[in-house]
N, C-alpha and C positions, 0 to 999 in steps of 0.2 A: 464504788470501791469503799467509800466511807461507810455506807450502809452495811457492807459485809463485815467491817471491823466492829461496828456497833452491835450487829446481830451476834457475832461471836463473843463479844464482851458480855452481852446479856445472857447468852447461853451459858457462859462460864459462871455467871452469878446464879442462875437457876440451878446449875449443877452443884454448886457449893451448898445451896439451900437444901437440895435433895439429899446430898451426902450427909449433911448435918442431921437431918431427920432419920436417915437410915442408920447412922452411927448410934444415935440415941436409942433407937428401937433395938438394935442388936446388942448394945450394952445393957439395956433393960432386960433382955432375954438371956443375957450371959453368954452370948455367942461372939460378941465383938472382939474380945481378947483372943478367943480361939482362932478366929479368921486371921487376925493380924499376926498371930504366932506361926501360921503355916509358912514354910520356907518360900514357896513360889508365889502363892496368892497374897500373902501379907505385904510384901514389898511392892506389889503391883495392884493393890486393892483400888487405888484411885483410878487407874486405867480401866479396871474391870467395871467400876461404877460408871465411868464416862462412856464406856462401850454400851452398857445396858441403857444408859440415858439416851444415847444416839438411836438405839434400836426402839426404845419406847416412844420417842418423839418422832421417829421416822423422818429425820432431817434430810436424808439423802433421797427419800422417795423411791419410786421404782424407775429411776433413770430420768424422771421428769421433775424431780424436786429441786432443792437448792444445790445439791451436789457439791458441797464444800470440799470433800475429800477426793473428788473425781480426778483432779490433776495430781494428787499426791497419793494415788493408789499404791498400797504397800505390796511389793513383790508380785504384782500382777495377780492378786487373789480375788479379783472381781468385786462383788458386793461386800464380802467380808473385809477385804483390804480397804475399800472405800470407807466402810464404817469405822474401822480401826484408825485410819488416817484422820477422819473427822473427830474421833474421840481424842486423839493426840493433839489436834489443833485446838480443840476446846480447852484441854488442860494447859496448853501453852499460853492461852489468852488470859488465864487467871492472874499471873503476875503483871501482865500488860494492863489489865483492868485496875489493879492496885496502883500502878504507876500513873495511869490516866486520872484516877480519882484524886490522887495526891497532887498532881499537877493542877487539876481544876480547883482544888481547895486552896492552893497557894495563889493561883491567879485571882480567884474571887476574893480572897482575904486582903488584897492590896487596896 
């Protein structure tokens, strides 16, 4: 159970690093502001990056992988729902990671 939390926290850290690089590349190309300005895509851009991250890393595998989103499959959409659920879970672990690192810092500082 704890290894699952640690893995999801690490995946959230990796996702934030990838998103930072993608944002800087898109801003350099002058497309970042355009994407963020689109009504539907701009507000959900982090979910889109997380979904593409899940697809690129193949976290869920072909049914034999880690399958973090298997029990949280969205609307019974099969593999797509499992990937969206995994992306949502990774995004949800970003603030949890921040809280865990803050708690560790306070505990170590004593």
